[in-house]
N, C-alpha and C positions, 0 to 999 in steps of 0.2 A: 694432214695425212698424205700429202702429195709429194713429199721429198723423194728424190731419186738417189740411188746409191749403186755403184758398180761393183762393190765388194762388201762382204760381211765384216763385222768387227774383227780386228786381228789381221785384216788384209786378205782373207781367203775369198775366192770367188763364190757367189751364192749358188747353191744347187738349183736345179730346175724346180719350178713350182710343182707341188703335189696336190692331191685331192684331199678333201676332208676325210678324216678317218685314217690317214696315213701319218707316218712320223713327221715331226715339225720340219718346215722348209724355210729357206730364206726368200723373202719377197720384198722388193723395194728396199733392201738393206735391213729388213727386220725379220726376226724369227717369229713364226706363227705356230703356236701350239694349239691343236684342236682340243675341244672339250671332251670329257669322258663320254658324254652322250654321242659325240661324233665318232669316237673310237669303238663304240659299242657294236657288237655283232651277235646275232641270235645264237644262243647255245654256249657262249663263252662263260666260264665260271672262274671265280677267284679261289674257290675251295670245293672239294668234293668230300662229303661226309659218308661214312659207312652206314649201312642199313641199321635201324634201331633194333636192339635185341630185348627191349622191354615193351610192354603194352603201351600203345599210344593213347593219349587222352584227346578226344575230339576237340578241336579248337572252340567250337560253340559252347562247350562246357567250361572251358578255362577263361574265356574272354566274353564280356557282355555283348549282346548282339549289336548294340548301338556303336560299339568300338570296332567291329569287324569291317574290313574293306569289302566292297562289292566286287572289286576286281584287283588284281595284283598291282603293286606300286610300279610305276614306270621308271625303274632304276636301270642304269647302264649295265650291260652285260659285257664284262671285260675280265681278262685273266689277271692273276696277281702280278706277273711281270709287267703287263701293260700299265697297271695302276702305279707300281713302283717307279717305272721309267717316266711316266707322265709327271708325277710330282717331283721327281729328281730334275727333270728338264725345267720345270717351273722354278725350282729353287735356284737353278743356275742363271735364270733370267733376272731374278730379283737381286737388287743391290743390297748388300748388308755389310756389317762392320768387319766380317771375316773375309770379305771379298775385296774391299778397297776403302779408300779414304772417305770419311763420313763427317765432314766439318759442320755438323748441324748445331747452330747456336741455340741456346736456351734449353732445348731438349737434348741434352748430352747423349751422344752415341759413341762410346769409347770401347776399345778392345777390352775384353774381360777374360782373365785366365781360365782355361778349360778345367783346371782342377776344381773350380767352384761348381761346375756342372756335374763333375764326377761325385762330389760330396752330396749334392742334392739328389743324385740318383741312387744313393745307398739304400738297400732294401728296408732297413730299419726306419728310414725317413719316408721313402717314396711309397711304401705299402702300408703305413700306419693309417688307422681310420680316425677321423676327427671326433667321433663319438666314443672312442676307446676310453676306459677309465684311466685316471691319472697314473695309477701304478703300472699300467701297460705301456705308457709313452713317456717314461722318465727321461729318456735321451732327448726327445724333442722338447720337452718342457725345460730341461737343463740348458739346451741351446737357446731357447727363447729368453730365459732368464739371463743367460750370459751375454747375449747381444744387447739386451736392454741396458745392462751394466756398462758395456763398452760404449754404447751410444751416449749414455749419461756422462761418462768420463770424457769423451771427445768434445761434448758440447757444454759441460758444466752444469747441466740440469739435474734435478733430483729424482725424477721418475719419468716413465715412458709407457705409452701404449703402442703395441705393434699391429693393431687391428686395421687401420686405414689401408686401403688397397692401392692408393696412389696419392700424389701430392694434393690434388683438388679435394679429395675426401679428407685428407689430413687438415687442410684449411678449414673445411666445414666443421670437423671435429674440434679443432682449436677454438673456433668461434662459439660452438655450443658450450664448451667448457668455460670460456670467458663470460658467456651469458649467465651460466650457472653461478659463477663466482660473484658477479655483480648482484644476482638475485639473493645470494647468501648475505649480502651486505645491505639488503633493502633498497637497492638502486636499480632494480630491473625496469621500473617504469620510466626512469629518467635517462639512463645511459643507453641509448639506442642507435647511436651513429658511430660508424667506423670510418676512419680517414684512410684513404688509399692514394699514395703518390701515383702520378701518371707514368712513372718508370717501373711500376710493379708488374708482376705477371697478370695476364688477363683473366685468370680464373678467380682472382681475389674478390672482385665485386660480386660475382655469382655466389661465392661461398658466404659472403656477408648477407646477401638476400635470403639464402637458404636458412640462415640462422634467425631470420625474422627482423633483421636490422636494415638501416638505410646507409647508403654510401655517400661519402663526401670526398670528391677527388681534389687533390692539390697539384698545381703545376710545378714542374722542375724549374730551376733557375738557369741562367745562361751557361753555367758550368755543367749542366746535366744532373745536378744534385738536388736534394730536397731544399726548397726555399724556406728558410726559417721564418721569414715574415708571413708567408702563406700558411705555414704550419700554425703559427701563433693565432692567425685570424680564424683558422678552422677549429682550433681546440676550444672546448667549452664544457659546461656542466652536462651536456648530452653525450660527450665523447666516451665511448665504451672501450675502444682500442684503436691502435694504428697498426696497419699491416705494412711491413717494410721488406722489400726484396734486397738482400745484401749478399754479394754485390748486386747492383741494380741490373735491369735488363739491358742497360747500356754497357755493361761490363765494368762499371765504375764503383769503387768503394767509397761510401759516404764518409768523408774525412771528419765530419762533425757529428758522428753517430752518437757519441756519449752525451753531447749537449742536446741532441734531438730527443734521446731517451729521457734525459732529465726533465725536459719541458713536458713531455707526455705524462710522465709519472706525477709531476706537480699538478697537472690538470685532472688527475684521478683516473687516467686511462691505462690500459695494459698495452704492452708492446709485443707484437707478434712478428716473428721472423719467418718469412717465406724462404725456406732453406733449399729451394730448388737449385740455387747456385752455390751450394756448399762445397762444390768441387774446388773452389779457390780458398776455402777457409779451413778445411779439415786438417787438424793437427797444428794449425797456426793460430786460430782465433776460437776461443770458447764463448759462444754467444751469451750465455747466462752471466759470464764474468763481466761483460760490458753493459749488462742491464736488461737484456731481453727476458720477458716473462714466460714465453712459450714459443715453440717453433716446430715446424715439420721438416723432415729430411726425405729426400727421394732416394731410397736405397738402390733403386734400379738405374739411377744416374751416377751417384757418387760412390756407391759401394758394391758395384757389380750388377750383372744381369742386363743385357741389352734389351730395350723395350720397344723395338720397332714393331709396327703393326698394331699398336694399341695395348700392348701388355706383354708379360705380366708386370705388375708394379707393386710397390710397397711404400707407404708414406707415414712412417711412425711419427707420433707427436710427442715431444718432450716438454716437460713443464717444471716450474719452480715448486718448492715445497708447499706454497700456499694453494696451488692449483691441483695438487696431487689427489685430494679426495674426490675430484670430479672426473677422474679418468674413466673411460669406458670399462665396463666389467666384461669378462673376468680378467684379473691381473695374475700373472705367474708369480708365486711367492715360494720361498723356501721355509719349510717347517720340519723340525726334528730330522734333519738330514735328508729330506725328500722334497720334491717339487710338487706343487699343487696349484690348481686354479682357484683363486679367491673370488667368490661371488658375493660375499657379504660386504657390499660397499653402498651404504644407503644414500650417499650424496652423488653417486655416479650418474652420468648422463645416459647410461645404458649402453647397449651394444651398437656398434656402427658397421660391423661386418660379421657375417656368419662364421662361426667357429673361431679360428685363431689368426685370421689374416692369410696372406699368401706365404705359406711357410717355406716353399721352395726358394723364394727370393730371400727370406731371412737366412736360410742355410748358406746361400751363395755369399751374402754379405758377411756373415760370421766367418766363413772361410777366408774371404778377402782380407778382413781386418786382422785375423790371426796370422795370415801369411805375411802381411806387411809389417806388423808391429807399430809401435808409436812413431818411431823415426820414419818408417816407410810411408805411413799415412801422410805425414808432413811433407815428405819428399815428393809424393804424388802431386800435392797441391802446388809445390814450388815449380815442378816441371810443367804443369798445366799453365801456370802464369808465364813462365819463360817462353814456352812455345807460342802462346797467344801474342805476347809482346814482340816476338821475332817476326811473326807474320804481319802484325800491325806495322812494324817498321818497314817491311818490304813492300807493303801495298798502299800505305797511306797517301803516297804521291799519285797513285793511279785512280783514286776515287776522292770524293770530298769527305773530309773528316769532321763530323758534327761537333765533336768536343775534343780539345787538345789535352788529353790525359793519357798517361800510361794506363793500360787496361789490367784487368785481373785475368780470368781464365777464358774470356771471350771479348769480342769487340764488335762495334757497329760502324759501318761505313755507309755513305750515301751514294747511290748511283744516279742522282738526278742529272749529272753532267752528260749522261748517255742520251738525253733527249735531243741534243743537237744532231744526233745521227738518226733520229726517229726511233730510238730504242728505249727499253726500260730495264730495270734490274732483273725482271723476270726473264728477259731474253738471255742475259748472261747465265742465269741459273739453268735454263734449259740447255744451253750450249755445253755447259760443264758435263752434262750427262753423257755426251758423245765421247768424252775422254775417260769414262769409267769412274767419275767422281760424283758422289752424291752432292746435290746443290746445298749450300748453306741455307739457313732460314732467311726468307725475304719478306719485306713489308711488316716486319715486327722488330722492335717495338714501334707502335704507331706514331710516336712522337718524332721519329726521324723519317724524313721524306725519302722514298725509294730505298728503304733500309736493306742492307746486306749484313747479316749477323753471322759471324764466323767463330767457331770454337774448334781448335785443332786437337784438343785433349793432350794428355801427358805421354801417350805411348807412340806417337808418330815420330819417325826419325827425321833428322835434318834433311836427308835426301828427299823424303816424301814431302816435306814442307817446301823445299826449293822447287820440286816438280810442280806442286800446286801453284806456286807463284808464277812459274814459267807458263803454265797453261792459262792462268787468268790473264797474263799480259798478252799472250797470243790472241785470246778472245777479244781483248780490248783493241788490238790492232785490226782484227776482223771487223769490229764495230765501226771503225773509222773508214776502212777500205772496202769492205764488202758486207754491209749491214744485213743484206738478205740472207746471208748464211746464218746469222743469229735468229732472224725472224722465222726461218724454216727449221730451226733446231727444236728438239733432238732428231737426228736422222738415223741413229743406229739402235734405238730402243724398240721393244716390241710394240709400244704404242707411242705415237708422237703427240702433238698437241691436240687436246680435245676442245670441242666447242662448249665451253663452260656455261655460256648463256643458254644454249639449247638443252644442255643436260639439266639445268635447273628448271627450265620450262616444261620439259618432257621427262619428268622424273620416273625412272623405272627401278623399283626396289625389289622386284621378285623375278625369278627365272621361269620362263614358260617353256615346257618341253616342246620339241617339234611335233607337228601334227602327225598322227599315225597314218601310215599309207593305207 
């Protein structure tokens, strides 16, 4: 937190420091936004209501005594303009995909057309109630039925549930359906192990455990792909499923995927696709056509809706005809020219999400798919692959490349060569923030030392990609010539480096109001 700076971002000189409760100021090159409690002044109000013209009911009659406060809540006293300006200033400090380049590998953060947000905000969707009868929400049910059909067409699967709120919940839902399928065959007691390659997404093992199964990890080979010998050694009569991320977290397509799937099926296991990297496959590869039994997709990554800040998300699970009976209920069906929720599914695993899932994300994805059409969906995947390989070609000589392969939509480099300057990949990531670029994913996947995982997405221009390369190369020159610059980065963000060890030791999860005078 000690970095010095003579000018604010953009080259403007910093204003003089102000006092708490006043508008934000530049200090040491960083903008400081006070809390609403610091902006609070006695008597300030956000709204003024007219006097009531009906008899008032005493609060003690309307609310149980145990629920009544003994004193007023200590809430900030601020006017509406102060509140609006406060959050507007905060939004300008936060980096987001509408503000600048966001090459976040694995957790795709791509630009999403604003027409999708407009459609999700239509009153018929935004103001409908999840408990409304089917006949009152025919438009929403028709959309849910339609996007299910589109996703099945894109992936080749027979049926779909839209309930899961994100990819990890989709994984858990898939494992519960796989467990139900094995139980229907009388194999619930024997098939209790799920094989997970070390190049899979990190949530896979947790999802397996939540389903009540055990995990068996297999190592990648020297090419960064699934080792067939290791797979054969792991397969057995206890194998329930194998979870495969395709492309893998290394950004590599498994060239032997058909043979891998054949061996899993021969051993009696199901093959699950972690579709979080479907950005590289949409419109080009239909997973069911090459043998996958079930898969989840992240609509908030592949089919619109930025998901920064932890949400919102949607992780539909698609299944083969054999697994369809086990889908969570209710399922949207079409009967006699109308749409309805089908609850009569005796073999269902039950609900995994309240109501219908995150419908706003479904609306955005539906709009996105219809806007692009079949050719457009495929073109998006091609452009994502092209942009990633362009960046890989421009940067592979600047870092160490763990695997000599063309990549799919993302790629992984190693920054272990930075150690000769006393630096780590983290230092490069922090320095990127000073140039208005969000850092790529670092230290994942764990199988690459000092990993730097980059995904440019399909919507970045050649100029933006070239500027990113130029900035990365400048940072590497600084690493060799003035490493302290990287160690002290970032210098222009509201908060610089935190003491993560102290934060873990002295954990504070609640806000305490200032003591009353």
